[in-house]
Backbone bond lengths (Angstrom), bond angles and torsions (degrees), N, CA, C in turn:
res aa  C-N    CA-C-N  psi(-1)  N-CA   C-N-CA  omega(-1)  CA-C   N-CA-C  phi
1 M - - - 1.446 - - 1.526 110.92 -
2 S 1.332 116.86 -29.81 1.462 119.48 178.16 1.517 111.25 -60.98
3 E 1.343 116.81 -36.38 1.456 120.91 179.31 1.525 111.69 -65.77
4 L 1.328 117.11 -22.29 1.468 121.81 178.23 1.524 111.70 -96.36
5 S 1.323 116.32 14.83 1.471 123.96 178.99 1.520 113.05 68.36
6 Y 1.328 116.95 29.45 1.460 122.15 173.16 1.528 108.03 -115.08
7 P 1.328 117.25 94.83 1.468 118.63 -177.84 1.528 110.75 -65.58
8 P 1.318 116.68 145.44 1.473 119.41 179.91 1.526 111.16 -68.33
9 F 1.321 115.73 144.14 1.464 122.18 177.02 1.517 108.53 -113.73
10 G 1.304 116.74 64.77 1.455 120.74 -179.04 1.519 110.97 97.49
11 A 1.309 114.94 -166.01 1.457 121.31 -175.38 1.530 111.24 -71.64
12 T 1.324 115.92 143.26 1.456 121.84 172.75 1.516 107.61 -80.30
13 M 1.315 116.90 124.67 1.464 120.64 -177.11 1.520 110.76 -80.19
14 L 1.319 115.51 134.16 1.452 123.10 172.15 1.519 106.86 -112.97
15 W 1.317 116.61 118.46 1.458 121.25 179.38 1.519 107.80 -96.65
16 L 1.321 116.29 118.75 1.460 122.57 -174.48 1.515 110.81 -121.54
17 D 1.327 116.20 148.48 1.462 119.90 173.03 1.526 110.80 -105.14
18 N 1.320 117.09 12.26 1.455 122.76 179.15 1.529 108.52 -109.62
19 Q 1.324 116.16 101.50 1.461 120.12 -176.15 1.524 112.37 -67.08
20 S 1.325 118.14 -29.30 1.470 120.62 177.38 1.523 110.56 -65.28
21 A 1.326 117.25 -41.65 1.468 120.59 178.41 1.526 110.71 -63.92
22 I 1.314 116.84 -38.92 1.464 120.48 177.80 1.523 110.14 -64.35
23 H 1.321 116.89 -43.82 1.468 120.78 -179.44 1.526 110.84 -62.33
24 V 1.332 117.35 -44.01 1.469 121.17 178.80 1.523 109.86 -63.53
25 G 1.335 117.34 -41.59 1.460 120.93 -178.73 1.508 113.98 -66.94
26 K 1.334 116.88 -31.12 1.466 120.55 -176.66 1.523 113.71 -96.64
27 N 1.325 119.32 -14.42 1.458 122.01 -171.43 1.526 110.76 -117.97
28 P 1.326 118.89 96.71 1.463 120.89 -177.59 1.533 113.34 -63.73
29 E 1.321 118.86 -29.35 1.463 120.33 179.95 1.520 110.94 -66.10
30 H 1.298 116.88 -29.38 1.459 121.85 -179.31 1.532 110.87 -62.43
31 H 1.329 117.37 -26.64 1.459 121.30 -177.23 1.516 112.76 -66.02
32 S 1.314 118.77 -29.79 1.458 119.98 -179.28 1.516 111.54 -62.08
33 R 1.337 117.56 -26.21 1.460 120.77 178.24 1.522 111.72 -92.70
34 M 1.324 117.13 0.90 1.462 120.27 -177.38 1.527 109.88 -117.67
35 W 1.318 116.87 42.19 1.455 122.90 -177.37 1.517 112.37 -61.17
36 Y 1.320 117.41 -22.42 1.462 121.29 -175.29 1.529 112.96 -77.17
37 L 1.316 118.25 -11.43 1.465 120.77 177.44 1.524 109.80 -74.29
38 L 1.311 115.81 147.14 1.459 119.83 176.08 1.527 109.72 -63.87
39 P 1.335 117.15 147.18 1.475 120.02 -178.43 1.521 113.63 -56.13
40 K 1.339 118.65 -30.85 1.465 119.02 -178.25 1.521 112.03 -63.79
41 Y 1.340 117.86 -24.19 1.454 120.48 179.68 1.531 112.33 -78.54
42 H 1.315 117.01 -17.32 1.461 120.39 177.56 1.535 111.12 -76.78
43 R 1.306 116.67 -14.00 1.463 120.99 -179.28 1.527 112.06 -64.04
44 L 1.301 118.26 -29.63 1.471 120.84 178.23 1.517 110.46 -56.88
45 Q 1.324 117.66 -47.67 1.462 120.86 -178.86 1.523 110.58 -62.73
46 E 1.323 117.02 -40.29 1.463 120.38 178.99 1.530 111.08 -62.07
47 Q 1.325 116.18 -41.55 1.460 119.34 -178.00 1.523 112.01 -74.30
48 V 1.319 118.20 -29.73 1.467 120.71 173.66 1.525 108.87 -67.88
49 E 1.321 116.26 -41.79 1.463 121.26 178.77 1.536 111.15 -63.39
50 D 1.333 116.78 -37.38 1.468 121.71 179.27 1.530 112.92 -83.21
51 K 1.333 116.50 3.87 1.459 123.73 178.44 1.531 113.15 62.13
52 V 1.332 116.20 31.73 1.456 121.29 171.03 1.522 108.12 -78.86
53 F 1.344 115.48 -40.42 1.455 122.44 178.41 1.518 110.07 -125.18
54 G 1.326 115.75 149.43 1.452 122.86 169.51 1.525 106.82 -119.48
55 L 1.319 117.28 145.57 1.456 121.34 -177.96 1.517 110.03 -114.39
56 E 1.322 116.41 130.22 1.461 122.12 178.67 1.517 108.88 -133.52
57 Y 1.323 116.12 146.17 1.455 122.21 178.79 1.526 110.56 -87.24
58 V 1.315 115.59 135.45 1.466 123.13 172.80 1.523 105.97 -129.98
59 P 1.328 118.68 127.43 1.469 119.28 178.45 1.531 110.93 -58.37
60 T 1.315 116.11 147.30 1.462 121.46 -178.62 1.523 112.02 -53.55
61 I 1.307 117.12 -37.82 1.472 120.78 -177.86 1.534 112.05 -65.06
62 S 1.329 117.06 -20.90 1.471 121.32 -179.20 1.528 112.80 -105.62
63 M 1.331 117.89 9.31 1.464 121.63 -176.18 1.529 110.18 -78.49
64 Q 1.317 115.96 103.49 1.464 121.80 -176.14 1.524 112.38 -70.10
65 A 1.314 118.45 -28.23 1.463 121.30 -177.31 1.525 112.64 -69.35
66 D 1.328 118.10 -16.24 1.462 120.35 -178.35 1.517 112.83 -57.09
67 V 1.324 117.84 -32.76 1.462 120.64 -178.90 1.530 110.77 -64.73
68 L 1.318 117.77 -22.55 1.458 122.12 -179.41 1.523 112.94 -96.48
69 T 1.326 118.09 -10.65 1.460 120.16 -172.03 1.517 115.13 -117.80
70 K 1.342 118.56 -13.43 1.460 119.72 -177.28 1.518 110.44 -158.11
71 P 1.325 115.54 157.11 1.465 117.98 175.28 1.523 110.03 -71.27
72 L 1.321 116.71 138.36 1.455 121.54 -178.66 1.519 109.98 -119.16
73 E 1.312 115.28 150.30 1.456 119.57 172.39 1.528 107.95 -67.99
74 T 1.317 116.78 163.39 1.464 122.06 -174.31 1.524 112.47 -55.54
75 V 1.323 117.31 -47.38 1.469 120.28 -177.41 1.528 110.76 -63.87
76 A 1.336 117.27 -43.68 1.466 120.54 178.95 1.527 110.59 -65.30
77 H 1.324 117.28 -39.93 1.469 121.10 178.44 1.527 110.44 -61.99
78 Q 1.320 116.60 -44.61 1.470 119.94 179.60 1.525 110.81 -64.47
79 R 1.338 117.94 -38.23 1.470 121.51 178.61 1.523 110.60 -62.67
80 V 1.342 117.15 -44.62 1.461 120.66 179.93 1.529 110.27 -66.17
81 C 1.321 117.47 -39.23 1.469 120.05 177.37 1.527 110.92 -60.53
82 L 1.324 117.28 -39.09 1.476 120.59 176.28 1.528 110.51 -65.44
83 L 1.349 117.21 -41.88 1.469 120.41 178.69 1.528 111.49 -61.34
84 L 1.333 116.02 -34.18 1.454 120.71 -179.18 1.532 113.10 -85.28
85 G 1.329 116.54 -4.95 1.452 119.84 -179.72 1.510 113.50 79.31
86 L 1.329 117.06 19.75 1.462 121.37 178.35 1.514 109.39 -91.04
87 T 1.300 116.47 137.58 1.465 120.52 177.54 1.519 108.71 -129.37
88 S 1.304 115.72 156.65 1.460 118.99 179.09 1.530 109.48 -77.35
89 Q 1.310 115.11 147.82 1.456 121.16 178.65 1.519 109.58 -92.75
90 P 1.321 118.91 137.81 1.468 119.68 177.92 1.531 109.79 -66.89
91 A 1.328 115.08 147.81 1.469 120.47 178.67 1.523 109.68 -67.05
92 L 1.304 116.65 142.35 1.470 121.59 179.67 1.493 110.69 -88.56
């Protein structure tokens, strides 16, 4: 966003439905027991610590990004469309 002349106003929030990922990102001591992860995955914790990113939990049922990342059943698709403010258009 800085390249588009929009300076950042604090940390960019990442809303996750994976509580383990949030715990790893926020807890640096947890990394000592996760030596088997590739070093590039440890960068998340560094960027959370530097306030580049903030991590927040969102229940899976409220995860709006799911419509863009996986196929959803009809009811789940309709729920996400409502969360996004999308409505069906009447037939002409």
